[in-house]
DSSP file (Angstrom, degrees, kcal/mol; ACC not computed):
  #  RESIDUE AA STRUCTURE BP1 BP2  ACC     N-H-->O    O-->H-N    N-H-->O    O-->H-N    TCO  KAPPA ALPHA  PHI   PSI    X-CA   Y-CA   Z-CA
    1    1 A I              0   0    0      0, 0.0     2,-0.5     0, 0.0    17,-0.0   0.000 360.0 360.0 360.0 151.9  -21.1  140.9  118.8
    2    2 A N        -     0   0    0      2,-0.0     2,-0.4     0, 0.0     0, 0.0  -0.857 360.0-170.0-100.4 135.5  -18.6  138.6  120.4
    3    3 A I        -     0   0    0     -2,-0.5     2,-0.5     2,-0.0    11,-0.0  -0.991   6.3-167.7-129.2 127.5  -16.0  137.0  118.2
    4    4 A L        +     0   0    0     -2,-0.4    -2,-0.0    10,-0.0     0, 0.0  -0.968  16.8 167.2-115.9 124.9  -13.6  134.3  119.3
    5    5 A L        -     0   0    0     -2,-0.5    -2,-0.0     4,-0.0     9,-0.0  -0.915  40.8 -91.9-131.8 157.2  -10.7  133.4  117.0
    6    6 A P    >   -     0   0    0      0, 0.0     3,-1.9     0, 0.0    46,-0.2  -0.320  40.7-111.8 -63.8 154.8   -7.5  131.4  117.3
    7    7 A K  T 3  S+     0   0    0      1,-0.3    46,-0.4    45,-0.1    45,-0.2   0.761 116.6  56.4 -60.3 -26.1   -4.4  133.3  118.4
    8    8 A K  T 3  S+     0   0    0     44,-0.1    -1,-0.3    43,-0.1     2,-0.0   0.305  82.8 118.0 -91.3   9.7   -2.9  132.8  114.9
    9    9 A A    <   -     0   0    0     -3,-1.9    43,-2.4    42,-0.1    44,-0.4  -0.261  55.5-136.8 -71.0 163.1   -5.8  134.4  113.1
   10   10 A I  B >>  -A   51   0A   0     41,-0.3     4,-1.5    42,-0.1     3,-0.7  -0.718  28.5 -98.1-116.6 169.7   -5.4  137.5  111.0
   11   11 A I  H 3> S+     0   0    0     39,-2.3     4,-2.4    36,-0.3     5,-0.2   0.855 121.9  59.3 -56.7 -38.7   -7.5  140.7  110.6
   12   12 A D  H 3> S+     0   0    0     36,-2.3     4,-2.4     1,-0.2    -1,-0.3   0.878 102.8  52.5 -60.6 -38.0   -9.1  139.3  107.5
   13   13 A D  H <> S+     0   0    0     -3,-0.7     4,-1.9    35,-0.3    -1,-0.2   0.900 109.0  51.0 -61.9 -40.5  -10.4  136.3  109.5
   14   14 A F  H  X S+     0   0    0     -4,-1.5     4,-1.8     2,-0.2    -2,-0.2   0.927 111.2  46.6 -61.6 -47.4  -11.9  138.7  112.0
   15   15 A L  H  X S+     0   0    0     -4,-2.4     4,-2.4     1,-0.2    -2,-0.2   0.879 110.1  53.1 -65.4 -38.8  -13.7  140.7  109.2
   16   16 A E  H  X S+     0   0    0     -4,-2.4     4,-2.2     1,-0.2    -1,-0.2   0.874 107.4  52.1 -64.1 -36.8  -15.0  137.5  107.6
   17   17 A D  H  X S+     0   0    0     -4,-1.9     4,-2.4     2,-0.2    -1,-0.2   0.890 108.6  50.9 -66.3 -39.4  -16.5  136.4  110.9
   18   18 A I  H  X S+     0   0    0     -4,-1.8     4,-2.3     2,-0.2     6,-0.2   0.941 110.6  49.0 -61.0 -47.4  -18.2  139.8  111.2
   19   19 A L  H  X>S+     0   0    0     -4,-2.4     4,-1.3     1,-0.2     5,-1.0   0.900 112.2  48.6 -59.1 -41.8  -19.6  139.4  107.7
   20   20 A R  H  <5S+     0   0    0     -4,-2.2    -1,-0.2     1,-0.2    -2,-0.2   0.905 114.4  44.4 -66.9 -42.0  -20.9  135.9  108.4
   21   21 A K  H  <5S+     0   0    0     -4,-2.4    -2,-0.2     1,-0.2    -1,-0.2   0.827 123.9  33.6 -74.1 -31.5  -22.5  136.9  111.7
   22   22 A L  H  <5S-     0   0    0     -4,-2.3    -1,-0.2    -5,-0.2    -2,-0.2   0.473  99.4-127.1-104.1  -3.5  -24.2  140.0  110.5
   23   23 A S  T  <5 +     0   0    0     -4,-1.3    -3,-0.2    -5,-0.2    -4,-0.1   0.899  47.5 169.3  56.4  43.6  -24.9  139.0  106.9
   24   24 A L      < -     0   0    0     -5,-1.0    -1,-0.2    -6,-0.2    -2,-0.0  -0.517  39.3 -97.0 -82.2 154.0  -23.2  142.1  105.5
   25   25 A P        -     0   0    0      0, 0.0     5,-0.1     0, 0.0    -1,-0.1  -0.364  54.5 -87.2 -68.6 150.7  -22.5  142.4  101.8
   26   26 A E  S    S+     0   0    0      3,-0.1     2,-0.1    -2,-0.0   -10,-0.0  -0.377  82.2  75.3 -77.1 166.9  -19.0  141.5  100.6
   27   27 A P    >   -     0   0    0      0, 0.0     3,-1.4     0, 0.0     4,-0.1   0.623  56.4-144.8 -88.4 167.1  -16.1  142.5  100.0
   28   28 A T  G >  S+     0   0    0      1,-0.3     3,-1.9     2,-0.2    -2,-0.0   0.714  91.8  75.5 -69.0 -20.4  -14.3  142.8  103.3
   29   29 A N  G 3  S+     0   0    0      1,-0.3    -1,-0.3     3,-0.0    -3,-0.1   0.552  84.3  68.3 -71.0  -2.9  -12.4  145.9  102.3
   30   30 A R  G <  S+     0   0    0     -3,-1.4    36,-4.0    -5,-0.1     2,-0.5   0.464  85.0  85.5 -90.2  -2.0  -15.6  147.9  102.8
   31   31 A I  E <   -B   65   0B   0     -3,-1.9     2,-0.5    34,-0.2    34,-0.2  -0.864  66.1-153.3-103.5 132.7  -15.4  147.4  106.5
   32   32 A R  E     -B   64   0B   0     32,-3.2    32,-2.2    -2,-0.5     2,-0.5  -0.912  10.0-165.1-103.8 125.1  -13.4  149.7  108.7
   33   33 A L  E     +B   63   0B   0     -2,-0.5    12,-2.8    12,-0.5     2,-0.3  -0.947  20.8 153.6-114.4 126.0  -12.1  148.2  111.9
   34   34 A F  E     -BC  62  44B   0     28,-2.7    28,-3.3    -2,-0.5     2,-0.4  -0.968  37.5-127.6-150.8 163.2  -10.8  150.5  114.7
   35   35 A E  E     -BC  61  43B   0      8,-2.8     7,-2.6    -2,-0.3     8,-1.3  -0.942  21.5-158.3-114.9 134.3  -10.2  150.9  118.4
   36   36 A I  E     + C   0  41B   0     24,-0.9     2,-0.4    -2,-0.4    24,-0.3  -0.947  12.2 176.0-117.3 133.9  -11.5  153.9  120.3
   37   37 A T  E >  S- C   0  40B   0      3,-2.5     3,-1.4    -2,-0.4    -2,-0.0  -0.998  73.1  -5.8-134.1 131.6  -10.1  155.1  123.7
   38   38 A N  T 3  S-     0   0    0     -2,-0.4    -1,-0.1     1,-0.3     3,-0.1   0.893 129.1 -56.4  51.7  45.9  -11.3  158.3  125.4
   39   39 A C  T 3  S+     0   0    0      1,-0.2     2,-0.4    -3,-0.0    -1,-0.3   0.644 118.4 104.0  64.8  17.9  -13.5  159.3  122.4
   40   40 A K  E <  S-C   37   0B   0     -3,-1.4    -3,-2.5     0, 0.0     2,-0.7  -0.969  81.1-107.9-128.4 145.8  -10.6  159.2  120.0
   41   41 A I  E     -C   36   0B   0     -2,-0.4    -5,-0.3    -5,-0.2     3,-0.1  -0.613  35.0-177.9 -71.0 114.8   -9.6  156.6  117.4
   42   42 A L  E     -     0   0B   0     -7,-2.6     2,-0.3    -2,-0.7    -1,-0.2   0.891  64.2  -5.1 -81.6 -43.4   -6.5  155.0  118.9
   43   43 A K  E     -C   35   0B   0     -8,-1.3    -8,-2.8     2,-0.0     2,-0.5  -0.988  55.6-147.5-155.1 141.3   -5.7  152.6  116.1
   44   44 A E  E     -C   34   0B   0     -2,-0.3     2,-1.0   -10,-0.2   -10,-0.3  -0.948  13.8-147.5-110.0 133.0   -7.2  151.6  112.8
   45   45 A Y        +     0   0    0    -12,-2.8   -12,-0.5    -2,-0.5    -2,-0.0  -0.793  41.5 143.3-101.6  92.0   -6.6  148.0  111.7
   46   46 A N        +     0   0    0     -2,-1.0     2,-0.8   -14,-0.1    -1,-0.2   0.430  39.9  93.2-113.8  -1.2   -6.5  148.2  107.9
   47   47 A K    >   -     0   0    0      1,-0.2     3,-1.8    -3,-0.1   -36,-0.3  -0.842  59.7-161.0 -94.3 108.7   -3.8  145.6  107.0
   48   48 A L  T 3  S+     0   0    0     -2,-0.8   -36,-2.3     1,-0.3   -35,-0.3   0.735  86.4  51.9 -65.1 -24.8   -5.8  142.5  106.3
   49   49 A N  T 3  S+     0   0    0    -38,-0.2    -1,-0.3   -39,-0.1    -2,-0.0   0.342  81.6 117.2 -96.1   8.6   -2.9  140.1  106.8
   50   50 A S  S <  S-     0   0    0     -3,-1.8   -39,-2.3     1,-0.1   -38,-0.2  -0.523  71.8-110.8 -74.1 140.8   -1.8  141.5  110.2
   51   51 A P  B >   -A   10   0A   0      0, 0.0     3,-0.9     0, 0.0   -41,-0.3  -0.428  13.5-137.0 -71.3 146.5   -2.1  139.0  113.1
   52   52 A I  G >  S+     0   0    0    -43,-2.4     3,-1.9     1,-0.2   -42,-0.1   0.601  91.8  84.4 -79.7  -9.4   -4.8  139.6  115.7
   53   53 A D  G 3  S+     0   0    0    -46,-0.4    -1,-0.2   -44,-0.4     4,-0.1   0.633  79.2  67.7 -69.1  -9.4   -2.4  138.8  118.6
   54   54 A K  G <  S+     0   0    0     -3,-0.9     2,-0.4     2,-0.1    -1,-0.3   0.615  83.3  90.4 -79.5 -13.3   -1.3  142.5  118.4
   55   55 A I  S <  S-     0   0    0     -3,-1.9    -3,-0.0    -4,-0.1     2,-0.0  -0.704  88.4-112.5 -86.7 132.4   -4.7  143.6  119.6
   56   56 A S    >   -     0   0    0     -2,-0.4     3,-1.4     1,-0.1    -2,-0.1  -0.330  17.2-129.4 -61.5 141.6   -5.1  143.9  123.3
   57   57 A E  T 3  S+     0   0    0      1,-0.3    -1,-0.1    -4,-0.1    -2,-0.0   0.787 109.2  49.5 -63.8 -27.0   -7.4  141.3  124.9
   58   58 A N  T 3  S+     0   0    0      2,-0.1    -1,-0.3     0, 0.0     2,-0.1   0.394  85.9 119.9 -92.6   2.5   -9.3  144.1  126.7
   59   59 A A    <   -     0   0    0     -3,-1.4     2,-0.6     1,-0.1   -22,-0.1  -0.384  56.5-142.9 -71.0 143.6   -9.7  146.3  123.6
   60   60 A T        -     0   0    0    -24,-0.3   -24,-0.9    -2,-0.1     2,-0.3  -0.946  22.8-161.2-104.3 118.9  -13.2  147.2  122.4
   61   61 A L  E     -B   35   0B   0     -2,-0.6     2,-0.4   -26,-0.2   -26,-0.2  -0.739   6.1-155.2-103.4 149.5  -13.2  147.3  118.6
   62   62 A Y  E     -B   34   0B   0    -28,-3.3   -28,-2.7    -2,-0.3     2,-0.4  -0.953   4.5-165.6-121.7 142.0  -15.7  148.9  116.3
   63   63 A A  E     +B   33   0B   0     -2,-0.4     2,-0.4   -30,-0.2   -30,-0.2  -0.993   9.2 179.4-127.1 134.4  -16.5  148.0  112.8
   64   64 A E  E     -B   32   0B   0    -32,-2.2   -32,-3.2    -2,-0.4     2,-0.5  -0.981  31.8-116.2-134.3 148.8  -18.4  150.1  110.3
   65   65 A L  E     -B   31   0B   0     -2,-0.4   -34,-0.2   -34,-0.2     2,-0.2  -0.720  35.5-131.5 -81.6 123.8  -19.4  149.7  106.8
   66   66 A R        -     0   0    0    -36,-4.0     2,-0.2    -2,-0.5     5,-0.1  -0.513  18.6-115.8 -77.3 143.1  -17.6  152.3  104.6
   67   67 A L    >>  -     0   0    0     -2,-0.2     3,-1.4     1,-0.1     4,-0.6  -0.538  22.4-121.5 -73.9 144.4  -19.7  154.3  102.1
   68   68 A Q  G >4 S+     0   0    0      1,-0.3     3,-0.9    -2,-0.2     4,-0.3   0.852 111.9  57.4 -56.1 -37.1  -18.8  153.7   98.5
   69   69 A A  G 34 S+     0   0    0      1,-0.2     3,-0.3     2,-0.1    -1,-0.3   0.752 108.2  47.1 -67.4 -23.8  -18.0  157.4   98.0
   70   70 A R  G X4 S+     0   0    0     -3,-1.4     3,-1.4     1,-0.2    -1,-0.2   0.445  81.4  96.4 -98.5  -0.7  -15.4  157.4  100.8
   71   71 A L  T << S+     0   0    0     -3,-0.9    -1,-0.2    -4,-0.6    -2,-0.1   0.844  90.7  40.3 -61.0 -34.8  -13.5  154.2   99.9
   72   72 A G  T 3  S+     0   0    0     -4,-0.3    -1,-0.3    -3,-0.3     2,-0.2   0.393  99.5  98.3 -93.8   3.8  -10.8  156.1   98.0
   73   73 A M    <   -     0   0    0     -3,-1.4     2,-0.2     2,-0.0    -3,-0.0  -0.537  51.2-164.4 -93.3 156.5  -10.5  159.0  100.6
   74   74 A D    >   -     0   0    0     -2,-0.2     3,-1.7     0, 0.0     4,-0.3  -0.667  45.9 -80.4-123.6-173.7   -8.0  159.4  103.4
   75   75 A E  G >  S+     0   0    0      1,-0.3     3,-1.2    -2,-0.2    -2,-0.0   0.800 124.9  60.9 -60.1 -30.2   -7.9  161.7  106.5
   76   76 A N  G 3  S+     0   0    0      1,-0.2    -1,-0.3     3,-0.0    -3,-0.0   0.637  93.4  65.4 -73.6 -14.0   -6.8  164.7  104.4
   77   77 A D  G <  S+     0   0    0     -3,-1.7     2,-0.4     2,-0.1    -1,-0.2   0.517  88.0  83.2 -86.0  -5.4   -9.9  164.6  102.2
   78   78 A F  S <  S-     0   0    0     -3,-1.2     2,-0.2    -4,-0.3     0, 0.0  -0.807  76.3-129.2-103.8 139.8  -12.2  165.5  105.1
   79   79 A A              0   0    0     -2,-0.4    -2,-0.1     1,-0.1    -3,-0.0  -0.605 360.0 360.0 -81.6 145.6  -12.9  169.0  106.3
   80   80 A E              0   0    0     -2,-0.2    -1,-0.1     0, 0.0    -2,-0.0   0.439 360.0 360.0 -96.7 360.0  -12.5  169.7  110.1
């Protein structure tokens, strides 16, 4: 989906727009927003009050709905 927001918007505004366009269930903290480059996660945008002007205009962002079981986990909780 394409999302256009004002330059002064924050990550939470971005996530709310995704929820509105896709009719996903609330709350927004269940959505993981990240940027991938060369098949690797380059950056994860998890601070909801961060401004979106820090994101490159050419970036391709991905959003995924987190599973309830993984909400409290971090990278160290997964086996490689």
